[in-house]
Each structure stands twice: as structure tokens, then as C-alpha cells.
N, CA, C and O atoms as CSV, one atom per row, in Angstrom:
chain,resi,resn,atom,element,x,y,z
A,1,UNK,N,N,0.732,-1.350,-0.094
A,1,UNK,CA,C,-0.033,0.095,-0.123
A,1,UNK,C,C,0.802,1.288,0.507
A,1,UNK,O,O,1.414,1.542,1.544
A,2,UNK,N,N,0.367,2.087,-1.145
A,2,UNK,CA,C,1.047,3.267,-0.915
A,2,UNK,C,C,0.509,4.686,-0.713
A,2,UNK,O,O,-0.036,5.345,-1.598
A,3,UNK,N,N,0.680,5.006,0.296
A,3,UNK,CA,C,-0.022,6.535,0.545
A,3,UNK,C,C,0.439,7.729,-0.143
A,3,UNK,O,O,1.561,8.169,-0.394
A,4,UNK,N,N,-0.882,8.175,-0.405
A,4,UNK,CA,C,-0.629,9.221,-1.613
A,4,UNK,C,C,-0.570,10.718,-1.035
A,4,UNK,O,O,-0.041,11.017,0.036
A,5,UNK,N,N,-1.237,11.664,-1.970
A,5,UNK,CA,C,-0.932,13.162,-1.240
A,5,UNK,C,C,-2.302,13.285,-0.473
A,5,UNK,O,O,-3.336,12.626,-0.578
A,6,UNK,N,N,-1.959,14.366,0.349
A,6,UNK,CA,C,-3.221,14.771,1.494
A,6,UNK,C,C,-4.037,15.565,0.240
A,6,UNK,O,O,-3.700,16.559,-0.404
A,7,UNK,N,N,-5.236,14.727,0.158
A,7,UNK,CA,C,-6.349,15.333,-0.786
A,7,UNK,C,C,-6.852,16.549,-0.369
A,7,UNK,O,O,-6.730,17.603,-0.993
A,8,UNK,N,N,-7.759,16.317,1.321
A,8,UNK,CA,C,-8.205,17.631,1.427
A,8,UNK,C,C,-8.568,17.243,3.185
A,8,UNK,O,O,-8.727,16.104,3.624
A,9,UNK,N,N,-8.638,18.559,4.001
A,9,UNK,CA,C,-9.058,18.398,5.428
A,9,UNK,C,C,-10.509,18.586,5.707
A,9,UNK,O,O,-10.963,19.666,5.326
A,10,UNK,N,N,-11.183,17.913,6.184
A,10,UNK,CA,C,-12.373,18.101,6.407
A,10,UNK,C,C,-12.913,19.139,7.846
A,10,UNK,O,O,-12.362,19.062,8.944
A,11,UNK,N,N,-13.749,19.809,7.626
A,11,UNK,CA,C,-14.248,20.774,8.503
A,11,UNK,C,C,-15.523,20.773,8.704
A,11,UNK,O,O,-16.356,20.873,7.803
A,12,UNK,N,N,-15.805,20.643,10.058
A,12,UNK,CA,C,-17.438,20.314,9.983
A,12,UNK,C,C,-17.887,21.968,10.418
A,12,UNK,O,O,-17.297,22.808,11.098
A,13,UNK,N,N,-19.483,22.000,9.536
A,13,UNK,CA,C,-19.625,23.781,9.897
A,13,UNK,C,C,-20.916,23.634,10.488
A,13,UNK,O,O,-21.647,22.748,10.044
A,14,UNK,N,N,-21.329,24.395,11.461
A,14,UNK,CA,C,-22.787,24.811,11.683
A,14,UNK,C,C,-23.356,25.386,10.323
A,14,UNK,O,O,-24.478,24.975,10.027
A,15,UNK,N,N,-22.853,26.124,9.597
A,15,UNK,CA,C,-23.452,26.653,8.440
A,15,UNK,C,C,-21.995,27.104,6.916
A,15,UNK,O,O,-21.090,27.937,6.876
A,16,UNK,N,N,-22.397,26.222,6.094
A,16,UNK,CA,C,-21.615,26.604,5.059
A,16,UNK,C,C,-21.502,27.767,4.606
A,16,UNK,O,O,-20.364,28.097,4.275
A,17,UNK,N,N,-22.579,28.738,4.443
A,17,UNK,CA,C,-22.330,29.761,3.962
A,17,UNK,C,C,-21.921,30.845,4.981
A,17,UNK,O,O,-22.034,32.052,4.767
A,18,UNK,N,N,-21.608,30.490,5.708
A,18,UNK,CA,C,-20.515,31.348,7.239
A,18,UNK,C,C,-19.214,31.036,6.927
A,18,UNK,O,O,-18.250,31.801,6.964
A,19,UNK,N,N,-19.229,29.948,6.637
A,19,UNK,CA,C,-17.752,29.441,6.335
A,19,UNK,C,C,-17.327,29.590,5.099
A,19,UNK,O,O,-16.109,29.722,4.974
A,20,UNK,N,N,-18.030,29.608,4.067
A,20,UNK,CA,C,-17.430,30.285,2.685
A,20,UNK,C,C,-16.860,31.669,2.898
A,20,UNK,O,O,-15.768,32.026,2.456
A,21,UNK,N,N,-17.852,32.577,3.757
A,21,UNK,CA,C,-17.678,33.811,3.876
A,21,UNK,C,C,-16.190,34.059,4.207
A,21,UNK,O,O,-15.376,34.753,3.599
A,22,UNK,N,N,-16.017,33.199,5.505
A,22,UNK,CA,C,-14.946,33.339,6.173
A,22,UNK,C,C,-13.707,32.648,5.404
A,22,UNK,O,O,-12.615,33.069,5.786
A,23,UNK,N,N,-13.677,31.856,4.589
A,23,UNK,CA,C,-12.434,31.453,3.752
A,23,UNK,C,C,-12.412,32.749,2.783
A,23,UNK,O,O,-11.354,33.366,2.665
A,24,UNK,N,N,-13.491,33.137,2.138
A,24,UNK,CA,C,-13.183,34.264,0.963
A,24,UNK,C,C,-12.860,35.587,1.619
A,24,UNK,O,O,-12.058,36.375,1.118
A,25,UNK,N,N,-13.341,35.756,2.469
A,25,UNK,CA,C,-13.307,37.276,3.384
A,25,UNK,C,C,-11.797,37.148,4.209
A,25,UNK,O,O,-10.833,37.909,4.117
A,26,UNK,N,N,-11.892,36.366,4.737
A,26,UNK,CA,C,-10.905,36.448,6.215
A,26,UNK,C,C,-9.499,35.848,5.730
A,26,UNK,O,O,-8.508,36.420,6.185
A,27,UNK,N,N,-9.269,34.670,4.785
A,27,UNK,CA,C,-8.292,33.699,4.203
A,27,UNK,C,C,-7.976,34.284,3.152
A,27,UNK,O,O,-6.778,34.540,3.032
A,28,UNK,N,N,-8.943,34.714,1.996
A,28,UNK,CA,C,-8.136,35.017,0.825
A,28,UNK,C,C,-8.777,34.220,-0.221
A,28,UNK,O,O,-8.689,34.451,-1.426
A,29,UNK,N,N,-9.418,33.279,0.317
A,29,UNK,CA,C,-9.366,32.004,-1.122
A,29,UNK,C,C,-10.508,32.303,-2.106
A,29,UNK,O,O,-11.705,32.423,-1.844
A,30,UNK,N,N,-9.866,32.402,-3.330
A,30,UNK,CA,C,-10.636,32.479,-4.592
A,30,UNK,C,C,-11.460,31.802,-4.979
A,30,UNK,O,O,-12.509,32.170,-5.507
A,31,UNK,N,N,-11.031,30.480,-4.731
A,31,UNK,CA,C,-11.945,29.305,-5.490
A,31,UNK,C,C,-12.690,28.652,-4.433
A,31,UNK,O,O,-12.116,28.224,-3.432
A,32,UNK,N,N,-13.958,28.554,-4.606
A,32,UNK,CA,C,-14.995,27.838,-3.655
A,32,UNK,C,C,-15.608,27.475,-4.623
A,32,UNK,O,O,-16.000,28.230,-5.512
A,33,UNK,N,N,-15.837,25.796,-4.566
A,33,UNK,CA,C,-16.918,25.467,-5.391
A,33,UNK,C,C,-18.206,25.476,-4.741
A,33,UNK,O,O,-18.394,25.724,-3.550
A,34,UNK,N,N,-18.982,25.222,-5.506
A,34,UNK,CA,C,-20.409,25.179,-5.404
A,34,UNK,C,C,-20.755,23.930,-3.997
A,34,UNK,O,O,-20.222,22.821,-3.953
A,35,UNK,N,N,-21.735,24.453,-2.971
A,35,UNK,CA,C,-22.147,23.505,-2.523
A,35,UNK,C,C,-23.373,22.416,-2.901
A,35,UNK,O,O,-24.421,22.731,-3.466
A,36,UNK,N,N,-23.038,21.194,-2.504
A,36,UNK,CA,C,-23.944,20.039,-3.112
A,36,UNK,C,C,-24.292,19.081,-1.861
A,36,UNK,O,O,-23.415,18.770,-1.055
A,37,UNK,N,N,-25.501,18.675,-1.758
A,37,UNK,CA,C,-25.569,17.531,-0.738
A,37,UNK,C,C,-25.290,16.480,-1.332
A,37,UNK,O,O,-25.241,16.203,-2.531
A,38,UNK,N,N,-25.004,15.575,0.103
A,38,UNK,CA,C,-24.200,14.372,-0.545
A,38,UNK,C,C,-25.473,13.460,0.789
A,38,UNK,O,O,-25.307,13.431,2.008
A,39,UNK,N,N,-26.379,12.977,0.180
A,39,UNK,CA,C,-27.372,12.264,1.094
A,39,UNK,C,C,-26.716,10.848,1.597
A,39,UNK,O,O,-26.585,10.624,2.800
A,40,UNK,N,N,-26.317,9.920,0.606
A,40,UNK,CA,C,-25.376,8.901,1.415
A,40,UNK,C,C,-24.949,9.229,2.570
A,40,UNK,O,O,-25.180,8.442,3.488
A,41,UNK,N,N,-24.371,10.200,2.790
A,41,UNK,CA,C,-23.367,10.578,3.861
A,41,UNK,C,C,-23.871,11.320,4.681
A,41,UNK,O,O,-23.099,11.520,5.619
A,42,UNK,N,N,-25.186,12.030,4.806
A,42,UNK,CA,C,-25.716,12.862,5.407
A,42,UNK,C,C,-25.268,14.289,5.671
A,42,UNK,O,O,-25.579,15.007,6.622
A,43,UNK,N,N,-24.440,14.568,4.593
A,43,UNK,CA,C,-24.051,15.724,4.557
A,43,UNK,C,C,-24.313,16.720,3.477
A,43,UNK,O,O,-24.787,16.396,2.388
A,44,UNK,N,N,-23.916,18.228,3.885
A,44,UNK,CA,C,-23.703,18.924,2.430
A,44,UNK,C,C,-22.226,19.364,2.450
A,44,UNK,O,O,-21.533,19.624,3.434
A,45,UNK,N,N,-21.926,19.388,1.250
A,45,UNK,CA,C,-20.362,19.547,0.936
A,45,UNK,C,C,-20.229,20.777,0.375
A,45,UNK,O,O,-21.194,21.323,-0.159
A,46,UNK,N,N,-18.781,21.459,0.448
A,46,UNK,CA,C,-18.470,22.602,-0.054
A,46,UNK,C,C,-16.897,22.139,-0.108
A,46,UNK,O,O,-16.211,21.778,0.849
A,47,UNK,N,N,-16.491,22.251,-1.563
A,47,UNK,CA,C,-15.044,22.362,-1.467
A,47,UNK,C,C,-14.131,23.779,-1.731
A,47,UNK,O,O,-14.260,24.426,-2.770
A,48,UNK,N,N,-13.297,24.125,-0.765
A,48,UNK,CA,C,-12.787,25.378,-0.760
A,48,UNK,C,C,-11.268,24.889,-1.178
A,48,UNK,O,O,-10.636,24.063,-0.519
A,49,UNK,N,N,-10.688,25.645,-2.599
A,49,UNK,CA,C,-9.227,25.185,-3.236
A,49,UNK,C,C,-8.309,25.982,-2.252
A,49,UNK,O,O,-8.644,27.075,-1.794
A,50,UNK,N,N,-7.345,25.475,-2.014
A,50,UNK,CA,C,-5.838,25.835,-1.647
A,50,UNK,C,C,-5.148,25.657,-2.539
A,50,UNK,O,O,-5.523,24.989,-3.503
A,51,UNK,N,N,-3.708,26.318,-2.450
A,51,UNK,CA,C,-2.875,25.989,-3.473
A,51,UNK,C,C,-2.052,24.569,-3.878
A,51,UNK,O,O,-1.371,24.352,-4.880
A,52,UNK,N,N,-2.331,23.763,-2.847
A,52,UNK,CA,C,-1.880,22.503,-2.602
A,52,UNK,C,C,-2.776,21.527,-2.311
A,52,UNK,O,O,-2.578,20.355,-2.633
A,53,UNK,N,N,-3.723,21.888,-1.745
A,53,UNK,CA,C,-5.241,21.223,-1.442
A,53,UNK,C,C,-6.435,21.610,-1.481
A,53,UNK,O,O,-6.792,22.488,-2.266
A,54,UNK,N,N,-7.302,20.980,-0.586
A,54,UNK,CA,C,-8.769,22.009,-0.767
A,54,UNK,C,C,-8.990,21.247,0.962
A,54,UNK,O,O,-8.591,20.268,1.594
A,55,UNK,N,N,-10.071,22.681,1.184
A,55,UNK,CA,C,-10.958,22.079,2.128
A,55,UNK,C,C,-12.060,21.701,2.323
A,55,UNK,O,O,-12.929,22.551,2.130
A,56,UNK,N,N,-12.416,20.634,2.671
A,56,UNK,CA,C,-13.976,20.039,2.641
A,56,UNK,C,C,-14.787,20.795,3.868
A,56,UNK,O,O,-14.551,20.473,5.032
A,57,UNK,N,N,-15.630,21.683,3.587
A,57,UNK,CA,C,-16.588,22.017,4.250
A,57,UNK,C,C,-17.806,20.963,4.779
A,57,UNK,O,O,-18.114,20.153,3.905
A,58,UNK,N,N,-18.304,20.871,5.624
A,58,UNK,CA,C,-19.377,19.589,5.408
A,58,UNK,C,C,-20.106,20.209,6.881
A,58,UNK,O,O,-19.763,20.335,8.057
A,59,UNK,N,N,-21.125,20.458,6.176
A,59,UNK,CA,C,-22.620,20.868,7.191
A,59,UNK,C,C,-23.755,19.647,7.419
A,59,UNK,O,O,-23.863,18.879,6.463
A,60,UNK,N,N,-24.440,19.440,8.352
A,60,UNK,CA,C,-25.171,18.267,8.712
A,60,UNK,C,C,-26.306,18.876,7.509
A,60,UNK,O,O,-26.706,19.997,7.195
A,61,UNK,N,N,-26.603,17.268,6.978
A,61,UNK,CA,C,-27.883,17.256,6.173
A,61,UNK,C,C,-28.857,16.178,7.018
A,61,UNK,O,O,-28.911,14.951,7.094
A,62,UNK,N,N,-29.465,17.101,7.505
A,62,UNK,CA,C,-30.887,16.499,8.445
A,62,UNK,C,C,-30.431,16.205,10.043
A,62,UNK,O,O,-29.335,16.653,10.378
A,63,UNK,N,N,-31.206,15.491,11.017
A,63,UNK,CA,C,-30.978,15.444,12.082
A,63,UNK,C,C,-30.163,14.221,12.523
A,63,UNK,O,O,-29.770,14.070,13.680
A,64,UNK,N,N,-29.935,13.353,11.515
A,64,UNK,CA,C,-29.388,11.947,11.504
A,64,UNK,C,C,-27.824,11.952,11.166
A,64,UNK,O,O,-27.082,10.975,11.265
A,65,UNK,N,N,-27.472,13.206,10.759
A,65,UNK,CA,C,-26.134,13.155,9.916
A,65,UNK,C,C,-25.306,13.011,10.975
A,65,UNK,O,O,-25.433,13.404,12.134
A,66,UNK,N,N,-24.265,12.274,10.333
A,66,UNK,CA,C,-22.874,11.677,11.256
A,66,UNK,C,C,-22.391,12.555,12.207
A,66,UNK,O,O,-21.871,12.252,13.281
A,67,UNK,N,N,-22.640,13.937,11.645
A,67,UNK,CA,C,-21.595,15.061,12.288
A,67,UNK,C,C,-22.208,16.023,13.134
A,67,UNK,O,O,-21.631,17.086,13.366
A,68,UNK,N,N,-23.436,15.729,13.667
A,68,UNK,CA,C,-24.240,16.119,14.828
A,68,UNK,C,C,-23.760,16.288,16.121
A,68,UNK,O,O,-23.704,17.328,16.776
A,69,UNK,N,N,-23.319,14.836,16.511
A,69,UNK,CA,C,-22.651,14.687,17.658
A,69,UNK,C,C,-20.980,15.752,17.460
A,69,UNK,O,O,-20.600,16.532,18.334
A,70,UNK,N,N,-20.335,15.541,16.319
A,70,UNK,CA,C,-19.300,16.158,16.744
A,70,UNK,C,C,-19.766,17.947,16.677
A,70,UNK,O,O,-18.975,18.682,17.269
A,71,UNK,N,N,-20.572,18.406,16.227
A,71,UNK,CA,C,-21.116,19.713,16.043
A,71,UNK,C,C,-21.561,19.846,17.273
A,71,UNK,O,O,-21.217,20.922,17.762
A,72,UNK,N,N,-22.447,18.907,18.251
A,72,UNK,CA,C,-22.643,19.197,19.537
A,72,UNK,C,C,-21.344,19.520,20.438
A,72,UNK,O,O,-21.342,20.374,21.324
A,73,UNK,N,N,-20.179,18.673,20.066
A,73,UNK,CA,C,-19.156,18.690,20.953
A,73,UNK,C,C,-18.487,20.119,20.658
A,73,UNK,O,O,-17.910,20.827,21.484
A,74,UNK,N,N,-18.725,20.428,19.078
A,74,UNK,CA,C,-18.011,21.930,18.690
A,74,UNK,C,C,-18.681,22.678,18.063
A,74,UNK,O,O,-18.501,22.901,16.865
A,75,UNK,N,N,-19.556,23.186,18.753
A,75,UNK,CA,C,-20.474,24.308,18.147
A,75,UNK,C,C,-20.457,25.046,17.248
A,75,UNK,O,O,-21.353,25.206,16.419
A,76,UNK,N,N,-19.035,25.791,17.331
A,76,UNK,CA,C,-18.554,26.373,16.377
A,76,UNK,C,C,-17.907,25.682,14.781
A,76,UNK,O,O,-17.845,26.237,13.684
A,77,UNK,N,N,-17.546,24.488,15.128
A,77,UNK,CA,C,-17.157,23.333,13.918
A,77,UNK,C,C,-15.907,23.544,14.319
A,77,UNK,O,O,-15.622,24.269,15.273
A,78,UNK,N,N,-14.996,22.858,13.542
A,78,UNK,CA,C,-13.615,22.581,13.649
A,78,UNK,C,C,-13.166,21.371,12.588
A,78,UNK,O,O,-13.974,20.869,11.808
A,79,UNK,N,N,-12.128,21.077,12.648
A,79,UNK,CA,C,-11.204,19.978,12.032
A,79,UNK,C,C,-11.856,18.886,12.255
A,79,UNK,O,O,-12.007,18.517,13.420
A,80,UNK,N,N,-12.372,18.151,11.200
A,80,UNK,CA,C,-13.449,16.748,11.255
A,80,UNK,C,C,-12.417,15.413,11.003
A,80,UNK,O,O,-12.312,14.475,11.793
A,81,UNK,N,N,-11.729,15.541,9.796
A,81,UNK,CA,C,-10.860,14.481,9.409
A,81,UNK,C,C,-9.838,15.034,8.613
A,81,UNK,O,O,-9.727,16.258,8.545
A,82,UNK,N,N,-9.043,14.248,7.975
A,82,UNK,CA,C,-7.594,14.008,7.071
A,82,UNK,C,C,-8.202,13.214,6.082
A,82,UNK,O,O,-8.742,12.149,6.378
A,83,UNK,N,N,-8.156,13.695,4.794
A,83,UNK,CA,C,-8.282,12.457,3.743
A,83,UNK,C,C,-6.919,12.510,2.796
A,83,UNK,O,O,-6.396,13.447,2.192
A,84,UNK,N,N,-6.626,11.340,2.901
A,84,UNK,CA,C,-5.240,10.795,2.050
A,84,UNK,C,C,-6.077,9.833,0.860
A,84,UNK,O,O,-7.066,9.101,0.907
A,85,UNK,N,N,-5.078,10.273,-0.268
A,85,UNK,CA,C,-5.413,9.304,-1.495
A,85,UNK,C,C,-4.243,8.309,-1.518
A,85,UNK,O,O,-3.110,8.432,-1.051
A,86,UNK,N,N,-4.860,7.208,-2.238
A,86,UNK,CA,C,-4.416,5.805,-2.431
A,86,UNK,C,C,-4.602,5.523,-3.789
A,86,UNK,O,O,-5.698,5.751,-4.301
A,87,UNK,N,N,-3.433,4.937,-4.613
A,87,UNK,CA,C,-3.748,4.304,-5.967
A,87,UNK,C,C,-5.256,3.322,-5.740
A,87,UNK,O,O,-6.419,3.513,-6.095
A,88,UNK,N,N,-4.617,2.276,-5.017
A,88,UNK,CA,C,-6.127,1.225,-5.136
A,88,UNK,C,C,-7.201,1.196,-3.738
A,88,UNK,O,O,-6.982,0.505,-2.742
A,89,UNK,N,N,-7.839,1.681,-3.832
A,89,UNK,CA,C,-8.687,1.309,-2.556
A,89,UNK,C,C,-8.803,0.148,-1.971
A,89,UNK,O,O,-8.677,0.134,-0.747
A,90,UNK,N,N,-9.030,-0.930,-2.580
A,90,UNK,CA,C,-8.892,-2.378,-2.322
A,90,UNK,C,C,-7.661,-2.767,-1.328
A,90,UNK,O,O,-7.692,-2.945,-0.110
A,91,UNK,N,N,-6.758,-2.830,-2.081
A,91,UNK,CA,C,-5.477,-2.900,-1.726
A,91,UNK,C,C,-4.862,-2.369,-0.310
A,91,UNK,O,O,-4.028,-2.954,0.381
A,92,UNK,N,N,-5.739,-0.597,0.051
A,92,UNK,CA,C,-5.551,-0.271,1.033
A,92,UNK,C,C,-6.503,-0.803,2.192
A,92,UNK,O,O,-6.053,-1.051,3.311
A,93,UNK,N,N,-7.800,-0.958,1.871
A,93,UNK,CA,C,-8.724,-1.481,2.770
A,93,UNK,C,C,-7.756,-2.840,3.477
A,93,UNK,O,O,-7.619,-2.838,4.700
A,94,UNK,N,N,-7.242,-3.742,2.814
A,94,UNK,CA,C,-6.915,-4.963,2.802
A,94,UNK,C,C,-5.736,-4.694,3.586
A,94,UNK,O,O,-5.514,-5.379,4.584
A,95,UNK,N,N,-4.814,-3.595,3.175
A,95,UNK,CA,C,-3.830,-3.353,4.272
A,95,UNK,C,C,-4.152,-2.840,5.371
A,95,UNK,O,O,-3.493,-3.065,6.386
A,96,UNK,N,N,-5.181,-2.088,5.363
A,96,UNK,CA,C,-5.479,-1.273,6.957
A,96,UNK,C,C,-5.947,-2.356,7.803
A,96,UNK,O,O,-5.676,-2.356,9.004
A,97,UNK,N,N,-6.786,-3.489,7.144
A,97,UNK,CA,C,-7.722,-4.318,7.900
A,97,UNK,C,C,-6.155,-5.610,8.487
A,97,UNK,O,O,-5.943,-5.979,9.642
A,98,UNK,N,N,-5.623,-5.862,7.660
A,98,UNK,CA,C,-4.293,-6.310,8.011
A,98,UNK,C,C,-3.369,-5.704,9.390
A,98,UNK,O,O,-2.904,-6.380,10.309
A,99,UNK,N,N,-3.320,-4.873,9.281
A,99,UNK,CA,C,-2.959,-4.036,10.299
A,99,UNK,C,C,-3.678,-3.962,11.729
A,99,UNK,O,O,-3.096,-3.487,12.705
A,100,UNK,N,N,-5.056,-4.491,11.789
A,100,UNK,CA,C,-5.963,-4.412,12.849
A,100,UNK,C,C,-6.333,-3.324,12.603
A,100,UNK,O,O,-6.762,-2.980,13.704
A,101,UNK,N,N,-6.470,-2.607,12.032
A,101,UNK,CA,C,-7.299,-1.140,12.013
A,101,UNK,C,C,-9.090,-1.250,11.671
A,101,UNK,O,O,-9.669,-1.851,10.766
A,102,UNK,N,N,-9.743,-0.241,13.021
A,102,UNK,CA,C,-11.071,-0.565,12.230
A,102,UNK,C,C,-11.583,0.497,11.294
A,102,UNK,O,O,-11.554,1.723,11.399
A,103,UNK,N,N,-12.037,-0.247,10.398
A,103,UNK,CA,C,-12.732,0.369,9.110
A,103,UNK,C,C,-14.318,0.946,9.862
A,103,UNK,O,O,-14.886,0.574,10.888
A,104,UNK,N,N,-14.565,1.653,9.172
A,104,UNK,CA,C,-16.094,2.468,9.822
A,104,UNK,C,C,-16.804,2.351,8.603
A,104,UNK,O,O,-16.848,3.220,7.732
A,105,UNK,N,N,-17.349,1.260,8.574
A,105,UNK,CA,C,-18.331,1.287,7.719
A,105,UNK,C,C,-17.930,0.265,6.096
A,105,UNK,O,O,-16.929,-0.452,6.118
A,106,UNK,N,N,-18.777,0.324,4.861
A,106,UNK,CA,C,-18.272,0.006,3.917
A,106,UNK,C,C,-17.537,0.785,3.212
A,106,UNK,O,O,-17.440,1.950,3.595
A,107,UNK,N,N,-16.925,0.423,2.171
A,107,UNK,CA,C,-16.233,1.336,1.015
A,107,UNK,C,C,-17.354,1.919,0.155
A,107,UNK,O,O,-18.246,1.254,-0.370
A,108,UNK,N,N,-17.222,3.041,0.087
A,108,UNK,CA,C,-18.509,3.729,-0.679
A,108,UNK,C,C,-18.201,4.852,-1.736
A,108,UNK,O,O,-17.038,4.885,-2.138
A,109,UNK,N,N,-19.010,5.702,-2.201
A,109,UNK,CA,C,-18.258,6.976,-3.126
A,109,UNK,C,C,-18.639,8.046,-2.443
A,109,UNK,O,O,-19.740,8.499,-2.128
A,110,UNK,N,N,-17.343,8.433,-2.237
A,110,UNK,CA,C,-17.545,9.910,-1.628
A,110,UNK,C,C,-17.718,11.240,-2.331
A,110,UNK,O,O,-17.987,11.324,-3.529
A,111,UNK,N,N,-17.570,12.153,-1.620
A,111,UNK,CA,C,-17.866,13.720,-2.518
A,111,UNK,C,C,-16.953,13.989,-3.670
A,111,UNK,O,O,-17.331,14.871,-4.442
A,112,UNK,N,N,-15.878,13.423,-3.914
A,112,UNK,CA,C,-15.372,13.553,-5.519
A,112,UNK,C,C,-15.388,12.512,-6.343
A,112,UNK,O,O,-14.618,12.512,-7.304
A,113,UNK,N,N,-16.368,11.311,-6.092
A,113,UNK,CA,C,-17.200,10.433,-6.976
A,113,UNK,C,C,-16.011,9.247,-6.812
A,113,UNK,O,O,-15.900,8.328,-7.623
A,114,UNK,N,N,-15.251,9.391,-5.783
A,114,UNK,CA,C,-13.965,8.025,-5.889
A,114,UNK,C,C,-14.478,7.308,-4.912
A,114,UNK,O,O,-15.501,7.724,-4.368
A,115,UNK,N,N,-13.887,6.110,-4.495
A,115,UNK,CA,C,-14.538,5.147,-3.423
A,115,UNK,C,C,-13.572,5.739,-2.296
A,115,UNK,O,O,-12.466,6.248,-2.476
A,116,UNK,N,N,-14.322,5.532,-0.969
A,116,UNK,CA,C,-13.601,6.024,-0.238
A,116,UNK,C,C,-13.766,4.915,1.297
A,116,UNK,O,O,-14.641,4.052,1.364
A,117,UNK,N,N,-12.929,5.127,2.222
A,117,UNK,CA,C,-13.840,4.330,3.608
A,117,UNK,C,C,-12.879,4.935,4.689
A,117,UNK,O,O,-11.719,5.312,4.523
A,118,UNK,N,N,-13.618,4.940,5.816
A,118,UNK,CA,C,-12.854,5.783,7.373
A,118,UNK,C,C,-12.246,4.745,7.877
A,118,UNK,O,O,-12.517,3.549,7.764
A,119,UNK,N,N,-11.213,5.396,8.571
A,119,UNK,CA,C,-10.652,4.371,9.671
A,119,UNK,C,C,-10.815,5.359,11.121
A,119,UNK,O,O,-10.873,6.580,11.266
A,120,UNK,N,N,-10.850,4.382,11.952
A,120,UNK,CA,C,-11.111,4.704,13.409
A,120,UNK,C,C,-10.343,5.626,13.950
A,120,UNK,O,O,-9.127,5.436,13.926
A,121,UNK,N,N,-10.911,6.902,14.597
A,121,UNK,CA,C,-9.736,7.770,14.930
A,121,UNK,C,C,-8.635,7.498,16.538
A,121,UNK,O,O,-7.659,8.103,16.981
A,122,UNK,N,N,-9.501,6.175,17.059
A,122,UNK,CA,C,-8.864,5.429,17.936
A,122,UNK,C,C,-7.461,4.759,17.631
A,122,UNK,O,O,-6.542,4.767,18.450
A,123,UNK,N,N,-7.362,4.057,16.114
A,123,UNK,CA,C,-6.583,3.437,15.731
A,123,UNK,C,C,-6.057,4.177,14.603
A,123,UNK,O,O,-5.924,3.661,13.493
A,124,UNK,N,N,-5.687,5.650,14.928
A,124,UNK,CA,C,-5.127,6.692,13.707
A,124,UNK,C,C,-4.517,7.711,14.763
A,124,UNK,O,O,-4.342,8.828,14.276
A,125,UNK,N,N,-4.268,7.623,15.679
A,125,UNK,CA,C,-3.394,8.429,16.591
A,125,UNK,C,C,-4.948,9.321,16.920
A,125,UNK,O,O,-4.399,10.303,17.420
A,126,UNK,N,N,-5.863,9.530,16.964
A,126,UNK,CA,C,-6.640,10.606,17.319
A,126,UNK,C,C,-7.420,11.077,16.079
A,126,UNK,O,O,-8.411,11.784,16.260
A,127,UNK,N,N,-7.184,10.864,15.291
A,127,UNK,CA,C,-7.237,11.408,13.833
A,127,UNK,C,C,-8.337,10.399,12.910
A,127,UNK,O,O,-7.956,9.300,12.507
A,128,UNK,N,N,-9.610,10.865,12.656
A,128,UNK,CA,C,-10.684,10.406,11.927
A,128,UNK,C,C,-9.736,10.437,10.577
A,128,UNK,O,O,-9.200,11.504,10.279
A,129,UNK,N,N,-9.532,9.280,9.769
A,129,UNK,CA,C,-8.698,9.527,8.709
A,129,UNK,C,C,-9.557,9.044,7.717
A,129,UNK,O,O,-10.024,7.918,7.889
A,130,UNK,N,N,-9.942,9.846,6.434
A,130,UNK,CA,C,-10.518,8.969,5.371
A,130,UNK,C,C,-9.618,8.953,4.221
A,130,UNK,O,O,-9.087,10.011,3.883
A,131,UNK,N,N,-9.388,7.884,3.587
A,131,UNK,CA,C,-8.899,7.324,2.748
A,131,UNK,C,C,-9.569,7.176,1.439
A,131,UNK,O,O,-10.538,6.420,1.376
A,132,UNK,N,N,-9.061,7.978,0.107
A,132,UNK,CA,C,-9.903,7.618,-0.894
A,132,UNK,C,C,-9.123,7.319,-2.139
A,132,UNK,O,O,-8.012,7.838,-2.255
A,133,UNK,N,N,-9.569,6.567,-3.046
A,133,UNK,CA,C,-8.958,6.020,-4.377
A,133,UNK,C,C,-8.787,7.941,-5.177
A,133,UNK,O,O,-9.620,8.845,-5.244
A,134,UNK,N,N,-7.458,7.872,-5.601
A,134,UNK,CA,C,-7.106,8.850,-6.423
A,134,UNK,C,C,-8.048,9.121,-7.625
A,134,UNK,O,O,-8.403,8.132,-8.267
A,135,UNK,N,N,-8.417,10.129,-7.938
A,135,UNK,CA,C,-9.349,10.539,-9.078
A,135,UNK,C,C,-8.579,9.801,-10.508
A,135,UNK,O,O,-7.363,9.613,-10.496
A,136,UNK,N,N,-9.140,9.546,-11.304
A,136,UNK,CA,C,-8.657,9.031,-12.548
A,136,UNK,C,C,-7.701,10.325,-13.345
A,136,UNK,O,O,-6.590,10.286,-13.872
A,137,UNK,N,N,-8.920,11.706,-13.114
A,137,UNK,CA,C,-8.475,12.685,-14.082
A,137,UNK,C,C,-7.627,13.551,-13.527
A,137,UNK,O,O,-7.617,13.366,-12.310
A,138,UNK,N,N,-6.854,14.480,-13.879
A,138,UNK,CA,C,-5.554,15.206,-13.326
A,138,UNK,C,C,-6.013,16.276,-12.551
A,138,UNK,O,O,-6.999,16.916,-12.915
A,139,UNK,N,N,-5.237,16.617,-11.230
A,139,UNK,CA,C,-6.116,17.402,-9.876
A,139,UNK,C,C,-5.947,19.085,-10.499
A,139,UNK,O,O,-6.423,20.027,-9.867
């Protein structure tokens, strides 16, 4: 298994619109993608482009969103997860399973349209870690 580049940092937010204003007006970000709903994961998503990566803003989509508990503990929002690319998602899944790391749920399609899975933070030095198959097109 070969770990690829940091694709994005996931940031939970109670309001994507407020976070967009922060990254645009305070941080000087020029490229902010259009927000979209990702019902399969219970979140609304918006990607903020930086020179070498992205910030993935995630807002709950309904009362059963998996990030509700995170926002209850962190009402202003905050860093939620790190996402790393891998060339082959099944090889990576087998690798982490072989290391005894807990995988949260099945491999599924993520916000970039590629297969993903999450690793339990207690097995990843306290960091919720998303593993995603590298998109086939250029970055």
C-alpha cells in the first residue's frame, strides 16, 4: 500500500455559507466550489481550493447526520478529518485491515466521486482518517 497526497482537510461547520464567507473574506480564498448535498453520507459539502490541497466544508444534512454529535461537542465547528489518496482502494482496505485498524462502514463513493472509507480515530492517533482512491483525471 502506498499513501498518496493529502487530498483535503474535512472541516465540520454549522453553516457552510458562514464558512464560505470566512474563507473568502478572512483567508483570501479565490476558488470556492458550489455546495452540494451528499445524502448518502448525511452532509452538505463544499470544497475550498488552496494552492496544494482543499478544505472540505461539511454541514449536517438533517437530524441524523453523522456529524451532529461532533457539532454538539464543537458548536463552532472545527477540523473533522484528514483525507489521503491511495492508488487502489481495495489494496488499501486490505492493508489497514491486516494492520488491525477498524474501518468504519463499507467502502462507498465519496464527494469526489471516487471510492472512500474511514478509519477509526482511536486506531489513527486520534485522527478520523479518510482514505480515498485517487481520481483518475488530473488534479
